[in-house]
C-alpha positions in Angstrom: 35.4 22.7 -48.4 33.6 25.9 -46.7 37.1 27.6 -46.8 36.9 27.4 -50.5 33.3 28.1 -50.9 34.1 31.9 -49.1 37.5 32.1 -51.5 35.1 31.4 -54.3 33.0 33.9 -53.2 35.2 36.7 -52.5 36.5 36.7 -55.4 33.0 36.8 -57.2 32.5 39.9 -55.2 33.8 42.6 -57.5 32.4 41.3 -60.6 28.7 41.3 -58.9 29.0 44.7 -57.7 30.6 46.0 -60.8 26.9 44.5 -62.5 25.0 46.5 -60.0 27.0 49.7 -60.6 26.2 49.2 -64.2 22.6 49.1 -63.5 22.1 45.4 -64.2 19.6 42.9 -62.9 21.2 40.5 -60.6 19.1 38.3 -58.5 18.8 39.2 -55.2 19.2 35.3 -54.4 22.8 35.6 -55.9 23.4 38.9 -53.5 22.3 37.3 -50.5 24.1 34.4 -51.0 27.5 36.2 -51.7 27.3 38.2 -48.7 26.3 35.3 -46.4 29.6 33.3 -47.6 31.5 36.4 -46.8 33.0 37.9 -43.2 30.1 41.1 -44.2 27.4 38.3 -43.7 28.8 37.3 -40.9 26.0 38.8 -38.9 23.4 37.7 -40.7 24.0 33.9 -41.7 24.6 31.5 -38.6 28.1 29.5 -38.5 26.7 25.6 -39.3 28.8 23.1 -39.8 30.2 21.8 -43.0 27.9 18.5 -42.9 24.3 20.3 -41.4 22.6 21.4 -43.7 21.5 25.6 -43.1 18.0 24.8 -42.6 18.7 23.1 -39.7 20.4 24.1 -36.3 23.5 22.7 -34.6 22.7 21.1 -31.2 25.3 23.2 -29.6 22.5 26.2 -30.2 19.9 24.2 -28.8 19.3 26.1 -25.0 16.8 24.9 -22.3 13.8 27.6 -22.5 13.5 27.9 -26.0 10.2 28.0 -28.1 9.4 26.7 -30.7 6.7 24.3 -33.2 6.5 20.7 -34.4 4.3 19.2 -37.5 2.5 16.2 -37.2 -0.4 15.5 -39.3 -3.5 15.6 -36.2 -6.4 14.4 -38.5 -6.7 13.9 -42.3 -3.0 14.4 -44.6 -2.0 17.4 -43.8 0.6 18.5 -41.1 -0.3 21.0 -38.5 2.2 22.8 -36.0 1.8 22.0 -31.9 4.1 24.5 -30.1 7.3 23.1 -28.2 9.7 24.4 -25.4 13.3 22.6 -24.9 14.2 21.3 -21.3 17.6 19.8 -22.3 19.6 18.1 -23.7 20.8 14.3 -22.4 24.2 13.6 -23.6 25.3 10.0 -25.3 21.6 8.8 -24.4 22.5 6.4 -27.5 26.2 5.5 -28.9 26.9 8.7 -30.2 23.6 10.0 -30.3 22.5 12.9 -28.2 18.6 13.5 -27.2 16.7 16.5 -26.7 14.4 17.0 -24.0 10.9 18.9 -24.8 7.6 19.8 -23.9 4.7 19.8 -25.9 2.1 22.4 -25.0 -0.6 21.5 -27.3 -4.5 20.8 -26.1 -4.8 17.9 -28.2 -1.1 16.3 -26.5 -1.6 17.7 -22.8 -4.6 14.9 -23.3 -2.5 12.1 -24.7 0.8 12.4 -23.8 3.2 10.6 -25.5 2.1 9.8 -29.2 2.6 6.2 -31.1 2.7 7.1 -34.6 4.4 10.8 -34.2 7.4 9.7 -34.2 9.4 11.7 -36.8 7.1 14.6 -36.2 9.9 17.3 -37.3 10.6 20.2 -34.3 12.0 23.9 -35.1 13.3 26.3 -33.8 13.6 29.4 -35.0 12.3 28.5 -38.4 15.4 25.6 -38.5 14.9 22.4 -37.8 16.2 20.6 -34.9 15.3 16.6 -35.2 12.0 14.6 -34.6 9.9 13.6 -32.0 10.7 10.4 -30.8 11.2 9.2 -27.8 8.7 9.6 -24.8 8.3 8.1 -20.7 5.4 5.1 -20.3 2.8 6.2 -18.1 4.2 9.7 -18.2 1.6 12.2 -17.0 3.4 15.1 -18.8 3.2 15.9 -22.3 6.8 16.1 -22.3 8.7 14.0 -25.1 12.6 13.1 -26.1 13.8 14.3 -29.6 16.6 12.5 -32.3 18.7 15.2 -33.0 18.8 16.1 -36.9 22.6 15.7 -37.2 22.4 12.1 -36.2 19.4 11.4 -38.8 21.2 12.8 -41.6 24.1 10.8 -41.1 21.7 7.8 -41.3 20.3 9.8 -44.5 24.2 9.7 -45.6 24.8 5.7 -45.7 25.4 4.2 -49.1 22.8 1.8 -50.0 23.9 -0.9 -52.3 22.8 -1.1 -55.8 21.5 -4.6 -55.2 19.4 -3.8 -51.9 19.3 -8.0 -51.2 21.2 -8.4 -47.5 21.4 -11.8 -46.8 18.4 -13.3 -48.4 16.1 -9.9 -48.3 14.6 -9.1 -51.1 15.9 -7.2 -53.5 14.0 -3.8 -54.5 12.8 -3.4 -57.8 14.5 -0.6 -59.6 16.9 0.1 -62.2 20.3 1.4 -62.1 18.7 4.9 -63.3 20.9 4.5 -66.2 18.6 1.7 -67.8 20.4 -0.8 -66.3 19.6 -3.8 -63.7 20.7 -3.6 -60.3 24.4 -5.9 -60.5 23.7 -9.3 -59.1 24.5 -11.1 -55.8 28.1 -12.7 -56.0 27.9 -17.1 -56.3 28.1 -18.9 -52.8 26.2 -18.7 -49.8 24.7 -15.1 -49.0 26.0 -13.0 -45.6 23.3 -13.6 -43.0 20.4 -11.2 -42.8 19.7 -9.4 -39.0 16.1 -11.5 -39.5 17.6 -15.0 -41.0 16.2 -18.1 -39.7 18.4 -19.4 -37.5 18.8 -23.0 -38.6 18.6 -25.6 -41.8 15.9 -23.9 -44.0 13.8 -27.3 -44.2 13.8 -27.0 -40.3 11.8 -23.9 -40.5 9.3 -23.0 -37.7 7.6 -19.8 -37.6 7.5 -19.5 -34.1 10.7 -20.1 -33.5 12.0 -18.2 -36.0 9.9 -15.1 -33.9 12.0 -16.2 -30.6 15.0 -16.0 -32.3 14.6 -12.5 -33.3 13.0 -11.3 -30.5 15.5 -11.9 -28.3 18.0 -10.4 -31.0 16.4 -7.5 -30.8 16.0 -7.1 -26.7 19.4 -5.7 -26.1 18.7 -2.7 -29.2 14.8 -1.7 -28.3 15.2 -1.8 -24.4 15.2 1.2 -22.8 18.5 3.1 -21.0 18.6 0.8 -17.2 15.9 2.4 -15.1 14.2 5.5 -17.1 11.5 4.0 -18.1 12.3 6.2 -21.3 11.3 3.8 -24.4 10.4 4.7 -28.6 7.4 6.6 -29.3 6.7 3.2 -30.7 5.5 2.2 -33.9 1.7 1.1 -33.8 1.6 -1.4 -36.7 -2.4 -0.7 -37.7 -4.1 -4.2 -38.8 -7.2 -4.0 -40.7 -9.4 -7.3 -41.0 -8.0 -9.3 -39.0 -9.8 -11.1 -36.0 -9.2 -11.8 -32.6 -7.2 -14.9 -32.9 -5.0 -13.2 -36.0 -4.6 -10.0 -33.3 -3.6 -12.6 -30.9 -1.1 -14.1 -33.4 0.5 -10.8 -34.3 1.1 -9.8 -30.9 3.1 -13.1 -30.0 5.2 -12.6 -33.3 5.8 -8.7 -33.8 5.7 -6.8 -29.7 8.2 -8.7 -28.9 10.4 -6.5 -31.8 8.9 -3.8 -30.6 6.0 -3.5 -32.7 2.3 -2.8 -31.5 -0.2 -4.5 -33.0 -3.7 -2.6 -32.9 -7.5 -3.2 -33.9 -7.3 -0.4 -36.8 -8.9 0.0 -40.5 -7.4 -1.4 -43.3 -5.3 -0.8 -46.6 -6.8 2.1 -49.2 -3.8 2.6 -50.9 -4.7 0.1 -53.9 -7.5 2.5 -54.9 -6.3 5.8 -53.4 -8.5 8.9 -53.2 -8.8 11.4 -55.4 -7.5 13.8 -52.6 -5.3 11.6 -51.5 -1.7 13.0 -51.9 1.4 12.3 -54.5 4.2 13.0 -52.6 5.6 13.0 -49.1 6.1 16.4 -47.4 8.1 17.4 -43.7 5.4 16.5 -41.1 3.1 14.2 -43.3 2.5 10.8 -42.1 4.0 7.8 -43.3 2.8 4.2 -43.5 5.1 1.1 -44.2 3.1 -1.5 -45.5 3.8 -4.9 -44.4 0.5 -6.6 -45.8 -2.2 -4.7 -47.8 -5.3 -6.0 -49.3 -8.9 -7.5 -47.8 -6.3 -8.1 -44.8 -3.7 -5.4 -44.1 -1.1 -4.4 -41.1 1.2 -1.1 -41.5 3.6 0.4 -39.6 2.6 4.4 -38.8 5.0 7.2 -38.0 5.6 10.8 -39.7 7.6 12.0 -42.1 10.9 14.5 -40.5 12.3 15.5 -43.6 12.6 15.0 -47.7 15.5 15.1 -49.2 14.8 14.9 -53.1 13.8 10.9 -53.7 14.8 9.9 -50.4 13.2 11.2 -47.1 13.9 10.2 -43.1 11.4 9.5 -40.8 10.5 7.8 -37.2 13.8 9.6 -35.3 14.5 5.1 -34.2 14.4 2.1 -35.6 11.4 0.4 -37.0 13.2 -3.1 -36.6 16.7 -2.1 -36.4 17.8 -4.3 -39.5 20.0 -2.0 -41.4 19.2 -2.3 -45.3 15.8 -3.1 -45.6 13.3 -3.6 -48.4 9.7 -3.1 -47.0 7.1 -1.0 -49.4 5.7 2.4 -48.0 2.6 4.7 -48.8 1.7 8.1 -48.1 -0.8 7.8 -44.8 -3.5 9.8 -43.6 -4.6 10.0 -39.7 -8.1 9.7 -38.6 -7.7 10.4 -34.4 -5.2 10.4 -31.9 -6.7 7.7 -29.4 -5.8 8.5 -25.7 -4.3 6.0 -23.7 -3.1 5.6 -19.8 0.3 3.8 -21.0 1.1 5.8 -24.1 -1.6 7.2 -27.1 -1.1 6.5 -30.4 -2.8 7.6 -33.9 -5.5 5.9 -36.0 -4.7 5.3 -39.5 -4.2 3.9 -42.8 -2.7 4.1 -45.9 -3.7 6.8 -48.4 -1.0 6.1 -51.5 1.3 3.8 -51.7 4.9 5.2 -53.0 8.6 4.1 -52.6 10.1 1.3 -50.0 12.0 1.7 -46.4 15.7 1.2 -47.7 17.8 1.6 -44.9 16.1 1.0 -41.3 18.6 2.3 -38.9 19.4 3.7 -34.5 18.4 7.6 -35.6 16.1 7.1 -38.4 14.4 5.0 -41.0 15.2 6.2 -44.7 12.9 6.0 -47.5 13.5 6.0 -51.5 10.0 7.3 -53.0 11.5 6.4 -56.6 11.6 2.4 -56.0 9.7 -0.4 -55.0 9.7 -2.8 -52.9 9.3 -6.5 -54.0 6.0 -7.9 -52.9 4.1 -10.8 -54.0 0.3 -11.3 -54.5 -1.7 -14.2 -52.4 -4.9 -15.6 -53.3 -7.2 -17.1 -50.8 -10.7 -18.7 -51.7 -13.1 -20.9 -49.7 -15.3 -23.5 -50.8 -18.0 -25.7 -49.1 -19.4 -22.5 -46.8 -23.0 -21.7 -48.2 -24.1 -18.3 -48.1 -20.6 -17.2 -46.8 -20.3 -12.9 -47.4 -17.6 -13.1 -48.8 -15.1 -16.2 -50.0 -12.4 -15.0 -52.4 -9.6 -13.2 -50.3 -6.1 -11.6 -51.8 -3.6 -9.7 -50.4 -0.5 -8.5 -51.0 3.0 -9.5 -48.8 5.9 -7.8 -48.3 8.1 -10.2 -49.5 10.8 -10.4 -46.4 11.9 -13.1 -44.6 9.8 -12.9 -41.1 7.3 -11.1 -42.3 6.3 -12.8 -44.9 5.2 -16.3 -43.7 4.0 -14.4 -40.7 1.6 -12.6 -42.8 0.9 -15.7 -45.0 0.0 -17.4 -42.0 -2.2 -14.7 -40.7 -3.6 -14.1 -44.2 -4.9 -17.9 -45.0 -5.7 -18.3 -41.3 -8.0 -14.7 -41.0 -9.7 -15.4 -43.6 -10.8 -18.7 -43.1 -11.5 -18.2 -39.6 -13.8 -15.5 -40.8 -15.6 -17.2 -44.0 -16.3 -20.6 -41.5 -16.9 -19.4 -38.4 -19.2 -21.8 -37.4 -19.6 -23.8 -33.8 -20.1 -27.1 -35.3 -18.1 -30.2 -36.9 -15.7 -29.2 -39.9 -13.0 -30.6 -41.7 -11.0 -28.8 -44.1 -8.0 -29.1 -46.9 -6.4 -26.5 -48.1 -4.0 -26.8 -51.1 -1.9 -23.8 -51.6 0.3 -23.8 -54.8 3.5 -21.2 -54.7 5.2 -20.3 -57.2 9.0 -19.6 -56.8 10.6 -17.7 -59.7 13.0 -20.0 -62.2 12.3 -23.4 -60.2 7.9 -23.4 -61.0 5.2 -24.2 -59.0 4.9 -26.3 -56.0 2.0 -27.6 -54.1 1.6 -28.4 -50.6 -1.4 -29.4 -48.8 -2.7 -28.7 -45.3 -5.9 -30.1 -43.0 -7.5 -30.4 -39.9 -10.8 -31.1 -38.1 -12.4 -30.1 -34.9 -15.9 -30.7 -33.1 -18.6 -28.7 -31.7 -18.2 -29.4 -28.3 -14.8 -27.7 -28.7 -15.5 -25.1 -30.5 -15.9 -26.2 -33.9 -13.5 -27.4 -36.3 -12.7 -23.8 -38.2 -9.4 -23.3 -39.0 -7.7 -20.3 -37.8 -4.3 -18.2 -38.2 -2.6 -20.3 -35.3 -2.7 -23.6 -37.3 -1.4 -21.8 -40.2 1.8 -20.4 -38.2 2.2 -24.0 -38.2 1.3 -25.1 -41.7 3.5 -26.9 -43.9 2.3 -23.7 -46.5 4.3 -21.5 -43.6 6.9 -24.0 -43.4 7.3 -24.0 -46.9 7.5 -20.2 -47.7 9.7 -19.8 -44.5 11.9 -22.1 -45.6 12.5 -20.8 -49.2 13.1 -17.2 -47.3 15.2 -18.2 -45.3 17.8 -20.5 -47.5 21.3 -19.8 -47.3 22.5 -20.0 -51.2 20.3 -17.5 -53.0 17.7 -15.1 -52.9 14.2 -16.9 -54.0 12.0 -14.8 -55.4 8.1 -15.8 -54.6 5.9 -14.7 -57.3 2.9 -15.3 -56.2 0.4 -17.7 -53.6 -3.2 -19.4 -54.6 -4.5 -21.1 -51.6 -7.9 -23.4 -52.2 -9.8 -24.2 -48.9 -12.6 -27.0 -49.4 -14.6 -27.4 -46.0 -17.0 -29.7 -45.0 -19.6 -29.6 -42.2 -19.1 -32.7 -40.6 -16.0 -34.9 -38.9 -13.9 -36.9 -41.8 -11.8 -38.4 -39.0 -11.5 -41.8 -37.5 -9.8 -42.9 -34.3 -7.2 -46.0 -34.7 -8.3 -48.5 -32.0 -7.1 -51.1 -32.3 -4.1 -53.0 -34.9 -4.0 -56.7 -34.8 -1.4 -59.0 -36.6 -3.5 -61.9 -38.4 -0.7 -64.3 -38.4 1.6 -63.5 -35.9 4.3 -65.8 -37.2 5.2 -65.7 -41.2 7.6 -67.1 -43.6 10.0 -65.2 -44.8 9.2 -62.8 -48.0 5.2 -63.5 -46.9 3.3 -60.2 -46.6 2.1 -59.1 -42.8 -1.8 -58.6 -42.7 -3.2 -56.5 -40.3 -6.6 -55.2 -39.2 -7.2 -51.6 -38.1 -10.0 -50.8 -36.2 -11.3 -47.9 -37.2 -14.0 -45.4 -35.2 -15.9 -43.0 -37.3 -16.9 -40.5 -35.3 -20.8 -40.6 -34.6 -20.3 -44.3 -36.2 -19.6 -47.6 -35.8 -16.5 -48.9 -36.1 -15.2 -50.3 -39.0 -12.1 -52.8 -39.6 -9.7 -52.7 -42.4 -7.0 -55.4 -43.6 -3.7 -54.1 -45.2 -0.4 -56.0 -45.6 2.7 -54.8 -45.2 5.7 -56.6 -47.2 8.6 -57.3 -45.5 12.3 -58.2 -47.6 12.7 -62.2 -47.1 16.8 -61.0 -45.4 13.8 -60.4 -42.3 13.8 -64.2 -42.1 14.9 -64.9 -38.7 14.3 -61.9 -37.1 11.1 -60.1 -34.8 9.8 -57.3 -36.2 8.0 -54.3 -34.8 5.9 -52.6 -37.0 5.0 -48.7 -36.0 1.5 -47.6 -37.8 1.1 -43.8 -37.7 -1.1 -41.4 -39.4 0.6 -40.7 -42.6 0.5 -36.2 -42.0 2.8 -37.1 -38.8 5.8 -39.3 -40.6 8.4 -37.5 -42.3 10.0 -39.4 -45.1 13.4 -39.7 -45.4 14.5 -36.9 -47.8 18.3 -35.7 -48.6 19.6 -33.0 -47.0 19.2 -30.1 -49.4 22.4 -28.3 -50.8 20.6 -25.7 -52.8 17.2 -24.2 -53.6 16.2 -27.0 -56.4 16.6 -29.2 -54.0 14.6 -27.3 -51.6 11.6 -27.0 -53.3 12.3 -30.6 -54.3 11.4 -31.6 -51.0 8.8 -29.5 -49.8 6.3 -31.4 -51.4 7.5 -34.5 -49.8 8.0 -33.7 -46.7 5.7 -36.0 -45.0 3.4 -38.5 -46.4 -0.3 -38.3 -47.5 -1.9 -36.9 -44.5 -5.6 -39.4 -45.5 -3.1 -42.4 -45.4 -2.0 -44.7 -42.8 1.9 -45.4 -42.6 3.3 -48.2 -41.7 7.2 -48.9 -40.3 9.9 -51.0 -39.3 13.8 -50.8 -38.9 15.8 -53.7 -41.3 19.1 -55.1 -40.0 20.5 -53.5 -37.7 23.8 -53.6 -39.1 22.2 -51.9 -42.4 22.0 -48.0 -42.8 20.7 -45.1 -45.4 23.2 -42.3 -46.0 22.6 -38.5 -47.3 25.4 -36.8 -49.2 25.2 -33.8 -51.5 21.8 -34.0 -52.6 21.4 -37.9 -53.2 19.6 -40.5 -50.7 20.8 -44.1 -50.7 18.3 -46.0 -47.9 19.9 -49.0 -47.9 23.7 -50.0 -47.6 25.5 -52.7 -46.9 27.8 -52.7 -43.8 31.3 -50.6 -44.4 29.8 -48.5 -47.4 30.4 -45.9 -45.3 33.5 -46.1 -44.7 34.3 -46.1 -48.2 31.9 -42.8 -49.1 33.2 -40.9 -45.9 36.0 -38.7 -47.6 39.3 -38.7 -45.7 40.8 -35.6 -46.5 38.2 -33.1 -45.4 34.9 -33.0 -42.8 32.3 -33.2 -45.4 30.7 -36.4 -44.6 27.4 -38.0 -45.3 24.2 -37.6 -43.2 23.8 -41.3 -41.6 20.1 -42.4 -40.3 18.4 -46.1 -39.7 17.2 -48.0 -42.8 13.8 -48.0 -42.3 11.2 -49.1 -44.5 7.7 -47.2 -45.2 4.6 -48.5 -46.6 1.9 -46.0 -47.0 -2.1 -47.3 -47.5 -4.4 -44.6 -48.3 -7.4 -44.7 -46.4 -9.6 -41.6 -47.8 -9.8 -40.2 -44.1 -7.7 -38.8 -41.7 -6.9 -40.7 -38.9 -6.3 -40.3 -35.5 -4.2 -42.1 -32.6 -1.1 -44.3 -33.1 -0.3 -48.4 -32.5 2.6 -50.4 -33.0 2.0 -54.6 -33.7 4.8 -57.5 -33.5 5.7 -59.9 -35.7 8.0 -63.2 -36.1 9.4 -64.4 -39.5 10.6 -67.7 -40.0 14.6 -68.7 -40.6 14.7 -69.7 -43.9 14.9 -73.7 -44.0 17.7 -74.8 -46.5 
């Protein structure tokens, strides 16, 4: 390629000089370009590899002792220069990637040393970019950092991005193909595994379990070289509108992935200030917005190099997930806070713009022309007189792990702040999740507490285990097709009393009954600070149980999982999610049918009772796909209009039928 350009330039020389000889006006840039491309310009233009832009300096030309400068934002939105001096180069620091060691003799950096949030700050020698400030030593006493070479970063920029950006079941980017069309649809069938997908059945989703899985996957990638103490100039996650419990949960979920949650300001991207920049620039601050609104979380770093609509930043991975779809924003820096471990920038979003589309070893790639998919959340809390804020709104990134994580923090932090009372309380939250193509599902969460244990106010940790978070995680981590959540609305009703009764005892009124006769059970319920209340319930027993002894288990409805068919599609998953358990304000009586009877689930269908031999008929002989077998159980839910704590078991004998 370079030889062809040089030959073309040589051929044009006679014409160019002829034009000059005739006195015709020729742009100086043309003359300079021609000279620089030929042997005549060999002493002026530096030889640059064909795959490296001319305004960058090859790593081979970076020598110890050379001095230059870097660009980063110390305050506000405008990049400022800081001095750098080359120490040396570490070869093969990462696979196929070197690292340039630099000193940063700047008055502020001498105090703060390595700074989280400076990741991506471009470094220049002789006016040419050599790479991005990206690594530093923990507890270092000198202002020394590691620079990712620009060549490695540009290689990440040149990676192709699929037109339909939906790795596994990650969120698509809302943009056309540039020609008025839409992104190509994903092929039918099971989705390819995503780096942040939950490993397990979607209907068994667990947020904390998901976090443990991702931490295990990330540990090898994020760990510094053995014994070096060297680590990324890490990505601070600036949290806004978050209480102490929310910060603890964020630390539990995000820190093992190499992200550092820090209490900071909120998001200003919804209503950008008049002076907020409208485009990214080299050395400017950039944020990756995981959630924004009344509650916010943003990863803050620095832009290394803008190239058209795309840009490089960070100089290291953020999550290391490859193809991505996370909202980004132009950042505003308030201050660099000095810290003995690692200093960090405090800032917030100034204007939402673009999306993180690729997250690789040497850099993140952002496209300012596209918009990542998000979904709105609305949380309304009633029953708290005089609450200064009862309505909360946020916009959550549509990510397999980040979405359920921040759904729990949004609802939990809103509830914790609004209902913060050290007294008895009971709460019920009804959440409506709107799913594209599949309508709206409704899930119920609840809880109660007393003043002696700190009050009944719910928080993020409770919602990390909630049915709402389980539903969101199940949908986004399903293996069949990308599920698009269009919005979540949660209404929480709080009463400042303990609407809970303890099950003190359960007693069968007739220990022996005739076949077909119901079992009558007296429940003694102990309300909080009240007299014991008795309630008689009846449980139907099938005639075929004649001559048997039955153990009937009694448990709160919220603790009893319904027997549902294993889903084989998003439609079946959506149908199951609202019905995973029984009415939470009920008690459920359960007993097992005859030992020879079983139930089975097969291809989305459920048979709760099958006669002996039926399973052999259902089980295919030519394939491994077989019915899922379970014990044949009978559940009877009795509404009580209150939450019940405790379990019990009663025993009854059914007389044999006399013929």
